[in-house]
ZAVEX-609721 format. One record per residue (C-alpha): x, y, z; residue in three letters. Coordinates in steps of 0.05 Angstrom, whole numbers, padded with zeros to 5 digits, always signed. Layout:
N
XYZALA/...
This chain:
539
-00562+00407+00397MET/-00589+00462+00354THR/-00667+00460+00350THR/-00700+00467+00286THR/-00725+00540+00281ARG/-00788+00571+00250ALA/-00778+00598+00180LEU/-00791+00672+00193THR/-00801+00725+00141ASP/-00732+00749+00151ASP/-00701+00682+00149LEU/-00737+00662+00083ALA/-00718+00733+00055SER/-00643+00709+00069LEU/-00648+00643+00038TRP/-00685+00663-00024GLY/-00673+00618-00082ASP/-00605+00591-00056ALA/-00580+00521-00050ARG/-00515+00517-00006ILE/-00478+00459-00013VAL/-00432+00442+00041VAL/-00371+00398+00015LEU/-00310+00359+00060ASP/-00257+00323+00037THR/-00202+00273+00064GLU/-00142+00269+00031THR/-00075+00236+00025VAL/-00008+00263+00005ARG/+00021+00252-00069ALA/+00082+00282-00103ASP/+00033+00329-00146ASP/-00007+00354-00085GLY/-00065+00328-00049LEU/-00109+00269-00075ARG/-00180+00260-00050ALA/-00203+00198-00013VAL/-00265+00214+00013SER/-00319+00266-00004VAL/-00387+00288+00026ALA/-00438+00328+00003ALA/-00500+00358+00045VAL/-00547+00404+00014THR/-00588+00456+00051CYS/-00644+00496+00021ARG/-00692+00543+00059GLY/-00664+00534+00129GLY/-00664+00459+00130PHE/-00614+00408+00111VAL/-00645+00370+00050ARG/-00599+00310+00033GLY/-00526+00282+00039LYS/-00484+00243-00008TRP/-00412+00216+00006GLN/-00363+00165-00028THR/-00297+00137-00008LEU/-00246+00144-00066ILE/-00187+00103-00090GLU/-00127+00158-00101PRO/-00087+00121-00143GLY/-00023+00132-00093VAL/-00004+00093-00026PRO/-00041+00127+00034VAL/+00018+00159+00075ASP/+00024+00146+00152ALA/+00008+00223+00173ASP/-00055+00218+00131SER/-00076+00151+00166VAL/-00063+00180+00232ARG/-00112+00233+00212ILE/-00171+00193+00180HIS/-00157+00120+00189GLY/-00164+00109+00116LEU/-00113+00051+00094THR/-00096+00022+00022ASP/-00141-00034+00048ASP/-00199+00009+00063HIS/-00197+00045-00006LEU/-00180-00014-00046ALA/-00238-00025-00102GLY/-00272+00040-00088GLU/-00287+00092-00147PRO/-00232+00136-00174THR/-00245+00208-00177PHE/-00259+00211-00248ALA/-00313+00160-00234GLU/-00348+00201-00181ILE/-00339+00275-00213ALA/-00402+00269-00248PRO/-00441+00255-00191THR/-00407+00314-00154LEU/-00408+00366-00209LEU/-00483+00352-00216ALA/-00495+00363-00144ALA/-00456+00436-00158LEU/-00498+00446-00220GLU/-00557+00499-00218ALA/-00626+00485-00240HIS/-00678+00538-00261GLY/-00670+00602-00222ASP/-00639+00577-00163GLU/-00563+00594-00143ARG/-00514+00553-00115VAL/-00469+00573-00058VAL/-00407+00521-00039LEU/-00400+00522+00035ALA/-00341+00488+00078ALA/-00305+00500+00142HIS/-00231+00531+00114ASN/-00268+00531+00042VAL/-00199+00543+00009ALA/-00176+00478+00030PHE/-00232+00435+00001ASP/-00236+00483-00065VAL/-00160+00470-00075THR/-00168+00397-00068VAL/-00229+00392-00113LEU/-00198+00442-00166ARG/-00134+00399-00169SER/-00168+00337-00175GLU/-00212+00362-00230LEU/-00156+00389-00272ARG/-00129+00322-00268ARG/-00187+00295-00310ILE/-00188+00359-00352GLY/-00250+00391-00319ASP/-00267+00451-00271GLU/-00301+00473-00214LEU/-00364+00515-00232PRO/-00362+00588-00214ASP/-00396+00587-00152LEU/-00402+00637-00091ALA/-00367+00616-00029VAL/-00386+00612+00049LEU/-00335+00598+00097ASP/-00353+00582+00165THR/-00280+00590+00191MET/-00287+00662+00166GLY/-00325+00718+00185LEU/-00391+00685+00179LEU/-00395+00669+00257PRO/-00376+00736+00282SER/-00429+00772+00234LEU/-00478+00722+00262ALA/-00457+00741+00336GLY/-00421+00676+00351VAL/-00357+00671+00389THR/-00324+00607+00379ALA/-00262+00586+00425ALA/-00215+00575+00364ASP/-00224+00566+00292ARG/-00237+00494+00287SER/-00297+00461+00265LEU/-00300+00435+00337ALA/-00293+00502+00369GLY/-00351+00528+00326LEU/-00398+00466+00342CYS/-00384+00476+00412ASP/-00407+00548+00410ALA/-00464+00527+00373LEU/-00481+00468+00417ASP/-00477+00422+00357ILE/-00446+00348+00373GLY/-00382+00337+00343HIS/-00359+00269+00361GLU/-00326+00241+00291ARG/-00278+00290+00268PRO/-00244+00273+00196HIS/-00306+00231+00174ASP/-00320+00269+00112ALA/-00395+00255+00119LEU/-00400+00274+00196PHE/-00358+00333+00186ASP/-00403+00361+00126ALA/-00467+00345+00169VAL/-00442+00382+00230VAL/-00415+00443+00181CYS/-00486+00444+00151ALA/-00521+00450+00215ASP/-00472+00502+00233ALA/-00488+00538+00163VAL/-00566+00529+00178VAL/-00557+00557+00250GLU/-00517+00615+00233LEU/-00560+00644+00179LEU/-00615+00642+00228ALA/-00576+00682+00276ARG/-00555+00725+00219ALA/-00624+00738+00202ALA/-00638+00749+00274ASP/-00584+00801+00270ALA/-00616+00835+00212GLY/-00587+00810+00150TYR/-00647+00795+00102THR/-00602+00797+00038ASP/-00554+00734+00023LEU/-00513+00775-00025ASP/-00500+00825+00026ALA/-00476+00772+00078LEU/-00436+00738+00031LEU/-00400+00804+00016THR/-00388+00816+00086ARG/-00368+00747+00099ALA/-00316+00737+00038SER/-00320+00795-00002GLY/-00337+00778-00077THR/-00288+00713-00076THR/-00324+00659-00118THR/-00291+00580-00130THR/-00249+00614-00189LEU/-00224+00666-00153THR/-00207+00636-00087LEU/-00133+00638-00075GLN/-00109+00564-00067PRO/-00076+00545-00008LEU/+00001+00539-00001ASP/-00009+00463+00018LEU/+00070+00454+00034ALA/+00058+00515+00079LYS/-00002+00481+00111LEU/+00029+00420+00130PHE/+00088+00442+00163ARG/+00093+00420+00236PRO/+00062+00469+00285THR/+00105+00501+00325ARG/+00098+00508+00400ALA/+00100+00570+00439ARG/+00170+00594+00450GLY/+00203+00571+00510LEU/+00243+00615+00554PRO/+00321+00619+00536ALA/+00338+00603+00610GLU/+00291+00543+00614HIS/+00322+00517+00544VAL/+00390+00527+00577ALA/+00380+00476+00630THR/+00369+00422+00576HIS/+00447+00427+00553THR/+00466+00398+00625THR/+00451+00324+00631LEU/+00435+00284+00698LEU/+00502+00250+00717SER/+00490+00171+00730GLY/+00526+00190+00794ARG/+00477+00246+00820ALA/+00458+00250+00890GLY/+00395+00273+00921HIS/+00411+00345+00914GLN/+00423+00341+00837MET/+00366+00294+00835LEU/+00319+00345+00867ALA/+00351+00401+00820THR/+00332+00356+00764TRP/+00264+00339+00787SER/+00250+00415+00794GLY/+00269+00420+00714GLN/+00221+00369+00700VAL/+00169+00405+00738ALA/+00185+00467+00697GLU/+00182+00426+00630CYS/+00113+00408+00655ALA/+00086+00475+00666ARG/+00117+00499+00600LEU/+00090+00435+00561ARG/+00158+00433+00536CYS/+00168+00388+00481ARG/+00240+00370+00503HIS/+00226+00333+00562LEU/+00224+00268+00528ASP/+00296+00277+00515ASP/+00313+00303+00581ARG/+00291+00238+00611VAL/+00315+00191+00554ALA/+00390+00224+00563ASN/+00392+00221+00640ALA/+00445+00181+00666GLY/+00410+00144+00724LEU/+00369+00081+00723ALA/+00295+00081+00707ALA/+00276+00056+00771ASP/+00303+00115+00803ARG/+00281+00167+00753LEU/+00207+00134+00761ILE/+00194+00163+00829PRO/+00219+00233+00807GLU/+00171+00230+00752LEU/+00115+00205+00789GLU/+00120+00257+00841GLY/+00116+00310+00789VAL/+00053+00276+00751LEU/+00027+00280+00823HIS/+00031+00348+00834ASP/-00002+00370+00764ARG/-00050+00321+00774ILE/-00070+00362+00846ASN/-00062+00431+00810ALA/-00115+00400+00753ALA/-00058+00414+00703ASP/-00085+00369+00645ILE/-00033+00390+00594ALA/+00019+00389+00649GLY/+00003+00321+00673ALA/+00002+00294+00598ALA/+00068+00323+00586THR/+00102+00286+00644VAL/+00055+00219+00634LEU/+00088+00218+00564GLY/+00157+00217+00585ALA/+00138+00169+00640LEU/+00106+00117+00602LEU/+00169+00086+00561PRO/+00203+00076+00629LEU/+00144+00031+00658LEU/+00185-00034+00621ASP/+00229-00022+00681HIS/+00181-00023+00740LEU/+00207-00063+00796PRO/+00170-00130+00795PRO/+00128-00148+00855GLY/+00121-00208+00896LYS/+00100-00279+00875GLY/+00101-00318+00813ARG/+00069-00261+00773LEU/+00107-00210+00804GLY/+00113-00167+00742PHE/+00037-00168+00729ARG/+00026-00149+00795ASN/+00077-00091+00792ALA/+00038-00067+00728TYR/-00027-00075+00757LEU/-00009-00042+00815ALA/+00015+00018+00782TRP/-00050+00018+00744ALA/-00087+00011+00810ASP/-00055+00077+00833THR/-00062+00120+00769TRP/-00119+00096+00734ALA/-00174+00129+00780PRO/-00133+00199+00779ARG/-00112+00195+00706LEU/-00183+00180+00682ASP/-00213+00236+00717LEU/-00171+00284+00678LEU/-00193+00266+00611GLY/-00151+00295+00554CYS/-00118+00353+00536CYS/-00160+00412+00511GLU/-00154+00445+00447ARG/-00125+00514+00476ARG/-00080+00477+00516ASP/-00039+00418+00488GLN/+00018+00372+00512CYS/+00073+00361+00465PRO/+00044+00290+00437ALA/-00024+00330+00417CYS/+00008+00381+00388ARG/+00050+00334+00341ARG/-00021+00303+00325GLY/-00009+00239+00361GLU/-00054+00209+00418ALA/-00055+00248+00479CYS/-00011+00205+00529PRO/-00075+00206+00577LEU/-00107+00164+00528ASP/-00059+00123+00508ALA/-00030+00098+00574TRP/-00075+00037+00574PRO/-00050+00013+00508GLU/+00023+00020+00536ARG/+00013-00017+00603LEU/-00038-00074+00576ALA/+00015-00114+00541PRO/+00059-00103+00600LEU/+00012-00128+00648ALA/-00015-00185+00608LEU/+00056-00214+00598GLY/+00072-00272+00552ASP/+00003-00281+00511PRO/+00028-00349+00493VAL/+00015-00369+00567ARG/-00038-00318+00587TYR/-00080-00305+00529ALA/-00122-00372+00538ARG/-00140-00351+00610GLY/-00151-00278+00602PHE/-00210-00288+00560PHE/-00238-00352+00553GLU/-00274-00367+00487THR/-00301-00438+00487THR/-00340-00484+00535GLY/-00379-00471+00599ARG/-00326-00416+00617GLU/-00330-00374+00555ALA/-00335-00301+00567GLY/-00295-00305+00634THR/-00225-00301+00655GLY/-00177-00248+00682ALA/-00211-00199+00641TYR/-00267-00188+00687THR/-00226-00192+00750GLN/-00185-00129+00721TRP/-00251-00096+00702CYS/-00277-00108+00777SER/-00216-00071+00797ARG/-00231-00006+00762GLY/-00182-00021+00702LEU/-00232-00035+00650GLY/-00191+00010+00596ARG/-00127-00032+00606VAL/-00167-00097+00604ALA/-00206-00073+00542ASP/-00129-00057+00514ALA/-00106-00127+00535ALA/-00162-00164+00497VAL/-00139-00134+00435TRP/-00071-00157+00452GLU/-00100-00223+00458CYS/-00138-00221+00393VAL/-00074-00198+00356LEU/-00043-00258+00392HIS/-00094-00316+00365TRP/-00091-00275+00296ARG/-00010-00286+00292ASN/-00021-00360+00318ALA/-00067-00370+00256GLY/-00125-00381+00299GLN/-00170-00331+00264HIS/-00235-00366+00282THR/-00220-00361+00356ARG/-00190-00287+00354ALA/-00263-00268+00322ASP/-00301-00304+00378GLN/-00263-00264+00425LEU/-00277-00199+00391ALA/-00347-00219+00390GLN/-00353-00244+00470LEU/-00311-00184+00489ALA/-00357-00134+00457VAL/-00416-00166+00484THR/-00383-00169+00555ALA/-00381-00091+00545GLY/-00309-00083+00514CYS/-00307-00014+00483THR/-00237-00019+00455ASN/-00246+00014+00384PRO/-00202-00035+00348ASP/-00243-00099+00383VAL/-00303-00068+00367VAL/-00276-00056+00289GLY/-00258-00127+00286THR/-00330-00153+00314TYR/-00363-00101+00259ALA/-00319-00128+00208ALA/-00335-00202+00215ASN/-00409-00182+00214ILE/-00406-00140+00157ALA/-00368-00196+00116ALA/-00430-00231+00095ALA/-00448-00168+00055GLY/-00514-00169+00053THR/-00552-00103+00072SER/-00584-00125+00140THR/-00513-00146+00165ASP/-00475-00080+00138LEU/-00532-00044+00171ASN/-00518-00083+00239ALA/-00444-00075+00234ALA/-00455+00003+00228LEU/-00497+00005+00289THR/-00441-00033+00333ILE/-00389+00022+00304CYS/-00441+00077+00320ASP/-00455+00057+00386VAL/-00381+00049+00401ALA/-00366+00116+00371LEU/-00419+00153+00412ALA/-00374+00134+00477ARG/-00312+00165+00448ILE/-00321+00228+00494GLY/-00262+00266+00456GLY/-00212+00209+00463SER/-00151+00218+00416THR/-00132+00149+00414ALA/-00108+00122+00347ASP/-00156+00059+00357GLY/-00217+00114+00349TRP/-00184+00137+00281VAL/-00183+00062+00253ARG/-00258+00049+00275LEU/-00287+00114+00241ARG/-00249+00094+00179ALA/-00283+00021+00186ARG/-00347+00051+00191ARG/-00331+00094+00131ASN/-00319+00026+00090GLN/-00375-00011+00115ILE/-00420+00051+00103ALA/-00392+00055+00034GLY/-00409-00020+00016ARG/-00480-00007+00041ALA/-00489+00049+00002GLN/-00463+00011-00061ARG/-00520-00043-00049ILE/-00575+00005-00038THR/-00558+00075-00064GLY/-00512+00068-00127ARG/-00517+00130-00163PRO/-00563+00133-00228SER/-00524+00197-00256GLY/-00584+00241-00243ARG/-00602+00285-00182VAL/-00670+00310-00152ASP/-00692+00379-00134GLU/-00641+00392-00079ASP/-00578+00365-00119GLY/-00578+00298-00086ASN/-00556+00239-00127PRO/-00617+00190-00148ILE/-00602+00120-00130PRO/-00612+00062-00178VAL/-00677+00023-00157ARG/-00687-00039-00182ARG/-00763-00030-00184HIS/-00771+00045-00195HIS/-00847+00070-00186PRO/-00848+00105-00254THR/-00787+00069-00289GLU/-00795-00004-00265PRO/-00729-00042-00286GLN/-00737-00116-00278ARG/-00676-00151-00262THR/-00705-00224-00276ARG/-00752-00254-00320PRO/-00833-00260-00293ALA/-00848-00318-00253ARG/-00899-00340-00303PHE/-00901-00342-00378ALA/-00966-00298-00404ARG/-01009-00338-00450THR/
């Protein structure tokens, strides 16, 4: 984490009378462009972060699936939230200069946020004020002597040793971007910059919010192209594996799969799906390539093969005994879980096809794929997997799986059981299961989200804060996972935080000296507002 710096003369001179407002928006797609569903603003002054503000927004259009996959906010999360027209006065007040101060608008890829806010404001007949802009994705890092691994906010945070555990959460992104701005200006002052105008000119020319060219959003959301594949490799995909293939042809096919893994080939799934052999003959070949990629410490290559292998796991040959299929899946997990867990997931600069498509990395998603198979028919096994009543409450096969080192699979199976009890109409039992599982150490984000939502349902400030703590504890253990459940948990946390803010921090329409909205207080020290009559009548 960055440390608090002393405000040297050079740094004080660089900041001067500037107030930097760091913005971040989350959006959904609509026919007329993008609509904001969350806006966050963090104010900085004199080398320090001075305040923050966030709101969810009801966009007026259905939330598309691609947007849900990014930030996790659904129609249900946004129902009842204020519209953009209702939050616009608070946002514009935060961007308004007071006295002799100057306001600078900052963001990571500032053109995106300005494009979104400009469009939203024009829909209600308003405009962004003309402000200088500062983009942490532009030249500022290099001017401050910082080299990031890539242009993403996460890459910049890594270079500055700033934690970035909750991407695509508007408030968290704005907070870490504000921390980055403070640190970058401190390093710029160390590098000899003492005039903010000169630094802004070097970093972004004379660009302002009014002169900034809007982004071509259609181009922005085109699928990311993978790096070009060699023509000779692509040609091998035109030959399908015959259903009568012998050992030699199968060995050739396995070599082609290995080449797909090394190239992170987006066509490997099709190669496997179109193979003419039965799944039980393909699985050992894919596992052999997976074994080699793991031994080579090739994370993205292993993820590429694993992504093609997972759909075949339905066809694992059964094990022995009455629970043959369950034993087969658990045996597969016993073999591969220790090795796959050590890999983590793909790095930003070297990704498997699923990661490039914006989907969960197979190295993160495989427990969710295996859990329902290993659990079997939940009608038969849900009760014994995790007891919720009586003296045996909190026990069952769950603890046995965890003791075998299959904690991730066990946690995913708990969620399958929660869904089973919900579908059976036993919502109380489902809620009890979620609570007991989290208490027992379950970290599945959907189970945690269910437990947090149950606590928040009471609606008191105490309950909402307790639910937020549960979410935050779980999110602190995310460890870079790309599993979809974590996106949903972040969205759940945002929703609960919004409810808590409406209880304690409803904007009054005024802002403080740093541009932060002043919440309405029932008993303001200087402007008391009694909400109920006095207890005793005066005589």
